[in-house]
VEXNU-759944 format. One line per field, with one value per residue: residue number from 0; x, y, z of N, C-alpha, C, CB in turn. Coordinates in Angstrom, 2 decimals, always signed. Glycine has a CB too. Layout:
<nodes>
pos [NUM,...] $
n_c1 [X,...] $
n_c2 [Y,...] $
n_c3 [Z,...] $
ca_c1 [X,...] $
ca_c2 [Y,...] $
ca_c3 [Z,...] $
c_c1 [X,...] $
c_c2 [Y,...] $
c_c3 [Z,...] $
cb_c1 [X,...] $
cb_c2 [Y,...] $
cb_c3 [Z,...] $
</nodes>
This chain:
<nodes>
pos [0,1,2,3,4,5,6,7,8,9,10,11,12,13,14,15,16,17,18,19,20,21,22,23,24,25,26,27,28,29,30,31,32,33,34,35,36,37,38,39,40,41,42,43,44,45,46,47,48,49,50,51,52,53,54,55,56,57,58,59,60,61,62,63,64,65,66,67,68,69,70,71,72,73,74,75,76,77,78,79,80,81,82,83,84,85,86,87,88,89,90,91,92,93,94,95,96,97,98,99,100,101,102,103,104,105,106,107,108,109,110,111,112,113] $
n_c1 [+50.17,+50.42,+50.12,+51.63,+53.63,+54.91,+55.91,+57.75,+59.56,+60.47,+61.74,+63.69,+65.19,+66.10,+67.64,+69.60,+70.94,+71.97,+73.68,+75.49,+76.62,+77.86,+79.72,+81.37,+82.35,+83.77,+85.72,+87.16,+88.10,+89.69,+91.62,+92.82,+93.94,+95.77,+97.43,+98.52,+99.93,+101.76,+103.18,+104.37,+106.01,+107.64,+109.02,+110.42,+112.01,+113.57,+114.91,+116.31,+117.99,+119.48,+120.76,+122.37,+124.31,+123.58,+123.46,+121.13,+118.40,+115.78,+115.27,+115.15,+112.97,+110.96,+110.86,+109.91,+107.39,+106.16,+106.10,+104.15,+101.82,+101.57,+102.38,+105.25,+105.14,+106.52,+109.72,+111.99,+115.11,+116.11,+118.67,+119.20,+116.71,+113.97,+111.46,+108.37,+105.80,+103.02,+100.85,+97.77,+95.71,+92.15,+89.89,+86.41,+86.85,+88.72,+92.34,+94.07,+96.16,+99.11,+101.38,+104.66,+107.31,+110.57,+113.34,+116.30,+115.42,+115.28,+118.38,+119.69,+119.78,+122.16,+121.01,+119.40,+120.74,+121.42] $
n_c2 [+107.77,+109.94,+109.63,+111.53,+112.21,+109.74,+109.55,+111.67,+110.73,+108.43,+109.55,+111.04,+109.03,+107.69,+109.71,+110.01,+107.56,+107.74,+109.96,+108.96,+106.89,+108.38,+109.74,+107.62,+106.84,+109.15,+109.07,+106.80,+107.58,+109.79,+108.57,+106.81,+108.62,+109.91,+107.74,+107.25,+109.64,+109.53,+107.21,+107.98,+110.14,+108.80,+106.93,+108.69,+110.01,+107.86,+107.17,+109.52,+109.50,+107.25,+108.11,+110.02,+108.56,+107.32,+104.57,+103.41,+103.52,+102.64,+103.13,+105.89,+106.19,+105.04,+106.91,+109.14,+108.18,+107.91,+110.58,+111.48,+110.38,+107.63,+104.10,+102.33,+99.41,+97.73,+97.73,+97.98,+97.83,+98.14,+97.99,+101.23,+102.08,+102.64,+100.85,+101.03,+100.23,+101.46,+101.94,+103.27,+104.04,+103.80,+104.03,+103.60,+101.78,+99.26,+99.36,+101.46,+100.93,+101.76,+101.83,+102.73,+103.80,+105.03,+106.48,+106.93,+106.41,+104.86,+104.21,+106.16,+104.84,+104.13,+105.21,+107.18,+109.44,+112.95] $
n_c3 [+117.94,+115.24,+111.62,+110.35,+112.22,+112.39,+109.82,+109.81,+111.74,+110.41,+108.13,+109.43,+110.64,+108.35,+107.16,+109.10,+108.92,+106.30,+106.56,+108.45,+106.95,+104.91,+106.45,+107.26,+104.75,+104.07,+106.08,+105.31,+102.74,+103.39,+105.06,+103.22,+101.45,+103.16,+103.68,+101.12,+100.70,+102.84,+102.14,+99.71,+100.58,+102.42,+100.82,+99.19,+101.11,+102.00,+99.60,+99.17,+101.41,+100.78,+98.44,+99.58,+100.73,+103.09,+105.12,+106.02,+104.72,+105.18,+107.84,+107.87,+106.16,+107.76,+109.84,+108.43,+107.66,+110.16,+111.01,+109.36,+110.27,+109.86,+109.74,+108.97,+107.19,+105.51,+103.94,+101.35,+99.77,+96.51,+94.55,+93.67,+94.36,+96.60,+98.08,+99.64,+102.05,+103.72,+106.57,+107.67,+110.35,+110.41,+112.07,+112.54,+110.55,+108.67,+108.69,+106.36,+103.55,+101.64,+98.87,+97.69,+95.49,+95.14,+93.55,+91.49,+88.93,+85.62,+83.94,+81.25,+77.96,+75.26,+72.95,+73.99,+74.69,+74.32] $
ca_c1 [+51.05,+49.79,+50.92,+52.59,+54.77,+55.62,+56.66,+58.90,+60.52,+61.06,+62.67,+64.82,+66.01,+66.76,+68.66,+70.69,+71.69,+72.70,+74.77,+76.49,+77.31,+78.74,+80.83,+82.29,+82.99,+84.75,+86.83,+87.95,+88.77,+90.74,+92.69,+93.53,+94.74,+96.89,+98.34,+99.24,+100.89,+102.83,+103.99,+105.19,+107.05,+108.56,+109.92,+111.32,+112.99,+114.48,+115.75,+117.22,+119.00,+120.33,+121.59,+123.32,+125.20,+123.12,+123.34,+119.87,+117.29,+114.49,+115.10,+114.71,+111.61,+110.06,+110.69,+109.04,+106.03,+105.64,+105.82,+102.95,+100.69,+101.47,+103.35,+105.92,+104.94,+107.59,+110.66,+112.97,+116.03,+116.47,+119.70,+119.08,+115.30,+113.41,+110.05,+107.78,+104.36,+102.64,+99.49,+97.15,+94.48,+90.95,+88.80,+86.14,+87.12,+90.04,+93.45,+94.31,+97.57,+99.55,+102.76,+105.32,+108.68,+111.33,+114.73,+116.75,+114.80,+116.11,+119.52,+119.47,+120.53,+123.00,+120.17,+118.63,+121.58,+121.19] $
ca_c2 [+108.56,+110.21,+109.22,+112.61,+112.06,+108.53,+109.88,+112.50,+109.83,+107.55,+110.36,+111.40,+107.83,+107.45,+110.75,+109.70,+106.43,+108.25,+110.82,+108.08,+106.22,+109.35,+110.00,+106.48,+106.95,+110.23,+108.58,+105.90,+108.34,+110.59,+107.67,+106.32,+109.74,+110.07,+106.60,+107.50,+110.73,+109.03,+106.26,+108.76,+110.88,+107.83,+106.39,+109.78,+110.22,+106.72,+107.30,+110.65,+109.02,+106.32,+108.93,+110.76,+107.54,+106.86,+103.12,+102.93,+104.26,+102.21,+103.82,+107.24,+106.04,+104.81,+108.19,+109.97,+107.64,+108.25,+112.02,+111.70,+109.66,+106.27,+103.11,+101.61,+97.96,+97.04,+98.60,+97.17,+98.54,+97.41,+98.83,+102.62,+102.36,+102.28,+100.48,+101.03,+100.07,+102.07,+101.67,+104.35,+103.61,+104.48,+103.57,+102.20,+100.97,+98.62,+100.24,+101.67,+100.77,+102.30,+101.49,+103.72,+103.52,+106.21,+106.24,+107.80,+106.08,+104.05,+104.87,+106.33,+103.97,+104.86,+105.96,+108.20,+110.60,+114.03] $
ca_c3 [+117.12,+113.94,+110.47,+110.06,+113.13,+112.00,+108.60,+110.20,+112.39,+109.38,+107.35,+110.30,+110.77,+107.07,+106.98,+110.03,+108.34,+105.14,+107.06,+109.07,+105.84,+104.26,+107.37,+107.15,+103.44,+104.19,+106.91,+104.48,+101.67,+104.03,+105.50,+102.04,+100.96,+104.09,+103.47,+99.87,+100.92,+103.73,+101.37,+98.78,+101.31,+103.02,+99.79,+98.79,+102.19,+101.95,+98.41,+99.41,+102.35,+100.03,+97.54,+100.42,+101.29,+104.40,+105.02,+106.59,+104.14,+105.72,+109.12,+107.50,+105.62,+108.90,+110.53,+107.59,+107.77,+111.50,+111.03,+108.56,+110.85,+109.33,+110.24,+107.89,+107.36,+104.80,+103.25,+100.63,+98.90,+95.28,+93.95,+94.14,+94.62,+97.91,+97.97,+100.98,+102.26,+105.00,+107.04,+108.43,+111.04,+109.92,+112.94,+112.84,+109.36,+108.69,+108.36,+104.94,+103.20,+100.36,+98.50,+96.84,+95.10,+94.74,+93.18,+90.40,+87.65,+84.74,+83.31,+79.82,+77.07,+74.30,+72.00,+74.69,+74.96,+73.34] $
c_c1 [+50.39,+50.71,+51.93,+53.82,+55.58,+56.45,+57.89,+59.96,+61.21,+62.08,+63.89,+65.77,+66.78,+67.88,+69.86,+71.56,+72.53,+73.89,+75.86,+77.29,+78.27,+79.93,+81.85,+83.04,+84.07,+85.95,+87.74,+88.74,+89.92,+91.91,+93.49,+94.42,+95.96,+97.90,+99.15,+100.30,+102.06,+103.74,+104.91,+106.34,+108.08,+109.54,+110.89,+112.39,+114.01,+115.43,+116.74,+118.33,+119.98,+121.28,+122.65,+124.26,+124.85,+122.85,+122.03,+118.68,+115.93,+114.22,+114.58,+113.27,+110.60,+109.81,+109.75,+107.59,+105.40,+105.28,+104.56,+101.77,+100.50,+102.52,+103.92,+105.76,+105.94,+108.45,+111.71,+113.83,+116.36,+117.39,+119.56,+117.64,+114.92,+111.92,+109.48,+106.30,+104.07,+101.19,+99.02,+95.88,+93.30,+89.74,+87.51,+86.35,+88.45,+91.12,+93.65,+95.81,+97.84,+101.00,+103.32,+106.75,+109.33,+112.76,+115.10,+116.10,+115.75,+117.26,+119.25,+120.34,+121.34,+122.17,+119.39,+119.45,+121.36,+122.33] $
c_c2 [+108.73,+109.77,+110.29,+112.49,+110.82,+108.77,+110.71,+111.63,+108.93,+108.32,+110.75,+110.21,+107.54,+108.46,+110.48,+108.57,+106.91,+109.11,+109.98,+107.35,+107.15,+109.69,+108.86,+106.51,+108.03,+109.82,+107.68,+106.62,+109.16,+109.71,+107.13,+107.40,+109.97,+108.96,+106.80,+108.57,+110.25,+108.05,+107.01,+109.46,+109.95,+107.27,+107.46,+110.03,+109.09,+106.80,+108.44,+110.24,+108.08,+107.09,+109.71,+109.81,+107.17,+105.36,+102.56,+103.68,+103.88,+102.84,+105.24,+107.19,+105.82,+106.09,+109.11,+109.49,+108.05,+109.73,+112.37,+110.86,+108.25,+105.39,+102.38,+100.12,+97.15,+98.07,+97.71,+98.08,+97.64,+98.33,+100.24,+103.02,+101.93,+102.05,+100.37,+100.68,+100.64,+101.74,+102.85,+103.81,+104.44,+104.06,+104.28,+101.27,+100.24,+99.63,+100.30,+101.54,+101.41,+101.92,+102.60,+103.27,+104.83,+105.81,+107.11,+107.51,+105.29,+104.87,+105.04,+105.36,+104.78,+105.70,+107.10,+109.46,+111.67,+114.16] $
c_c3 [+115.75,+112.80,+110.09,+110.94,+112.78,+110.75,+108.90,+110.86,+111.38,+108.55,+108.17,+110.46,+109.49,+106.83,+107.89,+109.48,+107.15,+105.59,+107.70,+107.99,+105.12,+105.15,+107.32,+105.82,+103.47,+105.01,+106.09,+103.41,+102.26,+104.47,+104.32,+101.45,+101.85,+103.91,+102.19,+100.01,+101.77,+102.99,+100.41,+99.50,+101.95,+102.00,+99.31,+99.84,+102.19,+100.77,+98.56,+100.36,+101.65,+99.10,+98.32,+101.15,+102.73,+104.26,+105.53,+106.01,+104.72,+107.09,+108.86,+106.96,+106.74,+109.67,+109.75,+107.66,+109.10,+111.59,+110.26,+109.03,+110.35,+110.00,+109.04,+108.13,+106.56,+104.08,+102.61,+99.76,+97.72,+94.50,+94.51,+94.41,+96.03,+97.72,+99.38,+100.91,+103.63,+105.31,+107.88,+109.05,+110.56,+110.76,+112.63,+111.64,+109.52,+108.29,+106.85,+104.67,+101.85,+100.14,+97.63,+96.57,+94.71,+94.47,+92.00,+89.06,+86.78,+84.16,+81.83,+79.02,+76.08,+73.31,+72.65,+74.96,+73.91,+72.35] $
cb_c1 [+52.46,+49.44,+50.02,+51.93,+54.28,+54.63,+55.77,+58.46,+59.82,+59.96,+61.97,+64.31,+65.14,+65.74,+68.07,+70.13,+70.73,+71.77,+74.22,+75.81,+76.29,+77.96,+80.31,+81.51,+81.96,+84.10,+86.30,+87.06,+87.77,+90.17,+92.10,+92.55,+93.90,+96.38,+97.55,+98.26,+100.21,+102.22,+103.10,+104.32,+106.42,+107.79,+109.11,+110.53,+112.30,+113.71,+114.89,+116.44,+118.34,+119.47,+120.72,+122.58,+126.64,+121.83,+124.45,+119.89,+117.27,+114.43,+116.45,+115.66,+111.55,+110.65,+112.06,+109.53,+106.04,+106.67,+106.99,+103.23,+99.47,+101.67,+102.68,+107.43,+103.53,+107.03,+111.31,+112.27,+117.33,+115.18,+119.60,+119.69,+114.40,+113.70,+109.87,+107.97,+103.90,+102.85,+99.42,+96.86,+94.64,+90.71,+89.16,+84.74,+87.13,+90.07,+94.75,+93.78,+97.97,+99.37,+102.82,+105.30,+108.74,+111.25,+114.97,+118.21,+114.34,+115.27,+120.83,+119.77,+119.59,+123.88,+119.20,+118.12,+123.05,+121.00] $
cb_c2 [+107.91,+111.71,+108.90,+113.99,+111.98,+107.38,+110.63,+113.63,+108.98,+106.97,+111.61,+111.86,+106.63,+107.50,+112.14,+109.31,+105.30,+109.07,+111.85,+107.07,+105.66,+110.63,+110.18,+105.16,+107.25,+111.46,+107.83,+104.87,+109.26,+111.34,+106.50,+105.82,+111.01,+110.09,+105.27,+107.89,+111.92,+108.36,+105.26,+109.79,+111.76,+106.69,+105.84,+111.05,+110.30,+105.43,+107.51,+111.86,+108.30,+105.34,+109.89,+111.63,+108.02,+107.64,+102.50,+103.07,+104.06,+100.68,+103.87,+107.85,+104.86,+103.74,+108.88,+109.95,+106.11,+107.90,+112.80,+111.40,+110.42,+106.27,+102.11,+102.01,+97.58,+96.01,+99.63,+96.08,+98.97,+97.01,+98.83,+103.57,+101.64,+103.38,+99.13,+102.40,+98.55,+103.59,+100.34,+105.60,+103.73,+104.15,+103.79,+102.06,+101.85,+97.39,+99.77,+103.06,+99.28,+103.85,+100.13,+105.13,+102.48,+107.32,+104.75,+107.70,+107.33,+103.46,+104.07,+107.78,+103.01,+103.88,+105.03,+107.64,+110.20,+115.35] $
cb_c3 [+117.00,+113.80,+109.28,+110.27,+114.59,+111.77,+107.62,+111.17,+113.45,+108.47,+106.83,+111.67,+111.12,+105.92,+107.28,+111.41,+107.89,+104.23,+108.09,+110.02,+104.85,+103.91,+108.80,+107.28,+102.35,+104.81,+108.14,+103.85,+100.94,+105.25,+106.31,+100.97,+100.89,+105.55,+103.39,+98.79,+101.59,+104.96,+100.60,+98.05,+102.39,+103.67,+98.61,+98.55,+103.56,+101.89,+97.16,+99.99,+103.53,+99.21,+96.74,+101.42,+101.24,+104.89,+105.76,+108.12,+102.65,+105.83,+109.93,+106.45,+104.62,+109.84,+110.74,+106.13,+107.63,+112.59,+110.46,+107.11,+110.61,+107.78,+111.26,+107.80,+106.94,+103.80,+104.22,+99.77,+99.66,+94.42,+92.39,+93.13,+93.59,+99.00,+97.18,+101.66,+102.14,+104.96,+107.85,+107.53,+112.58,+108.43,+114.40,+113.35,+108.09,+107.75,+109.05,+104.47,+103.17,+100.30,+97.75,+97.49,+93.93,+95.83,+92.85,+90.26,+86.94,+83.61,+83.55,+79.39,+76.32,+73.54,+71.34,+76.00,+75.01,+74.06] $
</nodes>
């Protein structure tokens, strides 16, 4: 084998490794973004259900997570807030997780009124 052919093979191998690494990075970034979106939408759905007097905001949050390609791993109601954590598979990488909170926000104090 000539040195020119060996150089081409070396560059091809190096380029393949770089492309594979970038593909894995892209998979991880996409999965993390999907997890963040699913967490946000799940917490909003749960808070909306709570505001509409639905007694099961975490059931609604789980349905929203599933519709967005995620799995609800935890859900907690704190007064009028709903806190969730979701997980999205990112094969061959580990699963990506994200957390979100939704609710009406803090009540205005006496000095905050117009």
